[in-house]
MINURO-435898 format. One record per residue (C-alpha): x, y, z; residue in one letter. Coordinates in steps of 0.2 Angstrom, whole numbers, padded with zeros to 4 digits, always signed. Example, Ala and Ser with C-alpha at 12.3 -4.5 7.8 and 13.67 -1.06 7.14 Angstrom:
BEGIN
+0062-0022+0039a +0068-0005+0036s 
END
This chain:
BEGIN
-0053-0028+0179m -0043-0043+0171s -0023-0041+0167k -0021-0034+0149i -0003-0038+0142k +0001-0025+0126i +0016-0028+0115g +0024-0016+0104i +0030-0027+0089i +0046-0025+0077k +0042-0021+0061e +0043-0034+0047g +0039-0025+0033k +0050-0022+0018v +0056-0009+0013p +0059-0006+0032i +0050+0007+0042d +0058+0015+0057r +0045+0021+0065r +0034+0016+0081v +0016+0017+0086p +0020+0020+0105i +0036+0028+0112t +0048+0023+0126p +0041+0039+0136f +0022+0035+0130q +0024+0017+0135a +0028+0021+0153k +0013+0034+0154l +0002+0020+0148i +0007+0008+0162k +0003+0023+0175t -0010+0029+0168q -0019+0009+0168y -0016-0002+0183d -0021-0016+0174h -0011-0015+0159v +0008-0020+0156d +0018-0015+0140v +0032-0024+0136v +0043-0020+0118c +0048-0035+0106q +0067-0031+0103s +0072-0021+0086s +0088-0015+0079d +0078-0004+0064i +0066+0007+0075r +0069+0026+0078c +0069+0023+0098f +0083+0007+0099p +0080-0004+0115d +0089+0006+0129e +0076+0020+0126d +0063+0007+0131y +0072+0000+0143i +0077+0017+0150s +0061+0019+0155e +0057+0004+0163g +0051-0006+0148i +0054-0023+0146e +0062-0030+0130i +0056-0045+0125v +0061-0055+0108e +0044-0066+0110d +0029-0058+0112v +0016-0073+0109s +0009-0070+0127d +0003-0053+0124c -0015-0049+0122d -0015-0035+0112i -0001-0030+0097l +0002-0015+0092f +0013-0010+0075g +0014+0003+0060v +0013-0005+0044k +0006-0023+0039e +0012-0038+0048v +0022-0050+0037p +0010-0066+0036i +0024-0078+0044p +0026-0067+0059d +0007-0065+0064l +0001-0075+0078i -0014-0085+0080e -0029-0077+0091g -0022-0061+0093k -0027-0042+0094t -0017-0034+0080y -0015-0014+0078f -0009-0009+0061f -0011-0002+0047f -0019-0016+0034s -0022-0009+0019h -0035-0021+0015t -0052-0010+0016i -0050-0003-0004k -0046-0024-0008q -0030-0022-0011q -0024-0035-0022e -0006-0037-0014y -0013-0040+0004n -0027-0051+0000r -0015-0065+0005e -0013-0055+0023l -0032-0053+0023l -0034-0071+0021r -0022-0078+0035e -0029-0065+0046i -0046-0073+0046l -0037-0092+0046k -0027-0088+0061k -0044-0080+0070k -0036-0062+0074i -0045-0048+0079s -0040-0035+0066l -0041-0016+0070i -0036-0003+0056d -0028+0013+0062y -0036+0021+0047e -0053+0015+0052c -0053+0021+0068l -0067+0039+0068t -0076+0048+0077n -0095+0050+0077s -0093+0063+0063d -0083+0049+0053a -0067+0061+0057q -0049+0049+0058r -0042+0052+0076i -0026+0043+0071i -0014+0046+0057a +0002+0052+0050f -0005+0064+0042g +0004+0077+0045r +0020+0072+0044y +0016+0066+0026a +0011+0083+0023g +0029+0092+0029i +0040+0077+0021v +0031+0081+0007g +0030+0098+0004a +0050+0098+0010y +0055+0086-0005n +0043+0096-0017g +0052+0112-0013i +0069+0101-0012w +0064+0094-0030t +0062+0110-0036y +0078+0117-0031g +0087+0100-0036q +0081+0102-0055r +0084+0121-0057y +0100+0120-0047n +0095+0133-0034l +0100+0129-0017f +0106+0115-0008n +0098+0109+0007i +0099+0093+0016r +0084+0079+0015r +0071+0077+0027s +0078+0058+0028k +0095+0064+0034d +0088+0079+0049c +0087+0072+0066f +0069+0079+0068d +0057+0092+0064l +0066+0105+0072e +0081+0102+0065d +0072+0102+0048l +0067+0120+0049k +0084+0125+0051t +0086+0122+0033e +0071+0133+0027f +0082+0148+0028a +0091+0142+0014k +0077+0140+0002v +0079+0155-0011k +0064+0154-0023l +0060+0166-0038p +0044+0170-0040p +0035+0153-0042i +0017+0150-0041k +0012+0133-0033i -0004+0125-0031v -0009+0115-0014l -0022+0103-0015t -0032+0098+0001g -0040+0105+0017g -0036+0089+0030g -0019+0085+0041r -0009+0082+0027v -0012+0101+0017a -0010+0109+0033r +0007+0101+0037g +0013+0106+0018a +0009+0123+0023m +0018+0123+0039e +0033+0122+0027v +0028+0134+0014l +0025+0148+0028h +0041+0144+0036g +0050+0144+0019m +0042+0161+0018g +0030+0157+0003v +0017+0169+0004r -0004+0162+0003k -0016+0169-0008v -0031+0166-0014t -0035+0154-0029p -0043+0168-0038s -0028+0180-0036k -0015+0166-0040l -0025+0165-0058l -0024+0183-0062t -0009+0193-0051e +0009+0192-0056q +0021+0194-0040n +0039+0197-0038d +0039+0185-0023e +0033+0164-0023p +0015+0163-0018t +0005+0146-0016f -0013+0146-0014a -0024+0132-0005q -0038+0122-0016l -0052+0115-0010s -0063+0104-0019s -0076+0118-0025r -0060+0127-0032d -0057+0115-0046y -0072+0105-0050h -0088+0111-0058i -0107+0102-0058h -0108+0092-0076s -0126+0102-0077e -0122+0121-0072g -0127+0117-0053q -0121+0126-0038e -0107+0116-0030f -0113+0105-0016n -0098+0097-0007r -0109+0083+0001s -0116+0078-0016e -0098+0080-0021f -0089+0066-0011f -0105+0056-0010m -0108+0056-0031f -0091+0062-0039p -0095+0058-0055e -0107+0071-0057k -0092+0083-0059y -0083+0090-0070n -0063+0096-0067s -0058+0113-0071t -0041+0111-0063f -0032+0115-0079l -0035+0132-0075d -0019+0132-0062y -0009+0122-0072a -0008+0134-0086h -0003+0148-0070e +0007+0135-0056a +0025+0129-0058d +0025+0117-0044i +0010+0105-0038l +0007+0097-0020i -0006+0087-0022a -0014+0081-0002a -0032+0081-0007a -0040+0062-0006y -0045+0056-0023w -0059+0045-0028d -0057+0036-0041p -0079+0041-0048n -0068+0059-0050a -0062+0066-0063p -0044+0069-0065v -0036+0085-0064l -0027+0082-0081f -0023+0070-0092t -0006+0068-0104r -0013+0077-0118h -0015+0092-0106d +0002+0091-0103i +0008+0091-0122l +0001+0107-0122k +0012+0123-0125k +0000+0132-0110d +0002+0117-0097f +0014+0126-0084s +0018+0113-0069i +0036+0108-0069k +0036+0098-0050v +0022+0089-0044v +0025+0082-0026a +0011+0070-0026d +0008+0065-0008i -0006+0056-0011t +0003+0044-0023c -0013+0037-0030d -0004+0027-0046i -0012+0029-0061e -0025+0041-0053g -0030+0060-0054s -0012+0064-0059i -0004+0054-0075p +0012+0059-0071s +0012+0046-0055t +0015+0032-0064k +0025+0022-0048q +0030+0027-0033p +0047+0033-0028s +0058+0028-0013t +0066+0040+0001i +0082+0033-0007e +0079+0036-0024d +0063+0051-0021p +0060+0058-0038i +0060+0052-0058y +0055+0062-0074d +0038+0060-0083y +0039+0060-0102d +0021+0065-0109p +0028+0061-0127t +0030+0043-0122t +0020+0041-0108d +0034+0033-0098q +0046+0035-0084i +0061+0044-0089a +0077+0045-0078p +0076+0060-0064a +0080+0078-0071l +0084+0072-0089a +0074+0084-0100e +0065+0100-0100e +0051+0095-0106g +0047+0083-0094n +0039+0081-0077i +0048+0079-0061t +0041+0068-0050v +0039+0069-0031m +0029+0052-0025a +0036+0043-0010v +0025+0033-0004d +0030+0033+0014n +0033+0050+0019l +0034+0052+0037p +0048+0038+0039c +0058+0054+0035e +0055+0060+0051l +0049+0044+0062p +0055+0051+0079r +0042+0066+0077d +0029+0057+0068a +0029+0043+0079s +0029+0055+0096t +0013+0063+0088d +0005+0048+0082f +0006+0039+0099g +0000+0054+0108t -0015+0051+0098e -0016+0035+0102l -0016+0039+0121i -0029+0052+0119n -0042+0047+0108n -0039+0027+0107v -0035+0018+0124l -0049+0027+0133p -0060+0016+0121n -0049+0002+0121l -0043-0001+0139l -0056+0012+0149g -0075+0004+0154k -0083+0006+0137e -0081+0009+0119d -0087+0026+0118k -0097+0028+0101d -0092+0012+0095d -0073+0018+0092t -0066+0002+0092i -0079-0009+0086k -0081+0003+0070r -0064-0001+0067a -0062-0020+0068t -0062-0028+0052i -0061-0046+0058t -0065-0053+0076k -0058-0072+0080k -0059-0077+0062g -0071-0068+0054s -0077-0051+0045l -0087-0040+0055t -0102-0032+0049e -0095-0017+0042k -0082-0025+0032y -0093-0039+0025s -0092-0032+0006y -0074-0039+0007l -0078-0057+0006q -0078-0059-0013g -0060-0052-0011f -0055-0062+0002v -0065-0079-0009d -0054-0072-0023g -0070-0064-0033e 
END
């Protein structure tokens, strides 16, 4: 088998991202597992694992990765940094025809680059096999509780960005003293499970959706909502999960039932633009609307949650939404506002743990298909958006987007 050289590239996107796709120990492990593979790391002064950590594991630090065959990053590679003819792995944010990355996709095609997108790496059941979702959920839920504490001056806990790792973050849980509030958590995947780790760790008791609606407790509680819990068929038919995900426009939202009871919404469910919104601005204006804090992990701008008007940042994580004007206001400005946490790069707040988990999934679920004898179940093929200057058949629908149509 011919020799393959892998390069771990420096993250160049602004704002900076300190995560890595492969940790120093994992880079060494790859070299050990695959005799025909060498791994080098591009020098960086921003990543959570410094150059010295890679050197100590026997990984060469280089300035130039143009002699590598496969390049691994995390976020989009800046257009000037793209190297012609290479194979890249990163989150490209192009498959939904994101306007802000049209020029990136055009340049990838122009430079005859083969692009494999992490978001598209799935198993034969269409389930993702690599993601940062768990840490988005962990940090998102933690930030949501931090936001509630800030809004009502209840407790002081460190920001997750100021904690060394997850174990350090967990030492803050005991400081959280919540009143008997109600929290709704949407979603059932990695993100929601990560969020539940935090809620359980803080002693928030889980109840069923029906109990959240009907019972009053003397302790904080939360309910996890699946799609069936807040959607009904528009023609009165029974909820069908497969139909809902294929034709969400056939359903109406009943989320207001929960919005009248809950104090905090942690949004961790994927939302299809064809699906009904959770609630509207006019719903917020009614006196029986109860939600005061929204931790929008999904961060769908102008999507299912009207208060998510723009992303927030790690440095400035919250803002207020004034439903009377439908505008953003300064954080914690007015009791009638909703306070929104909508950081769109949450895993960056715990970069060491997030990178370690991600790299483990890369080694276990992806690299055997890339570096082994065969691409089992076409795992790599399904995630390949471009190949040597052309869109692959699966992603040929992007041609009009590339052409500016």
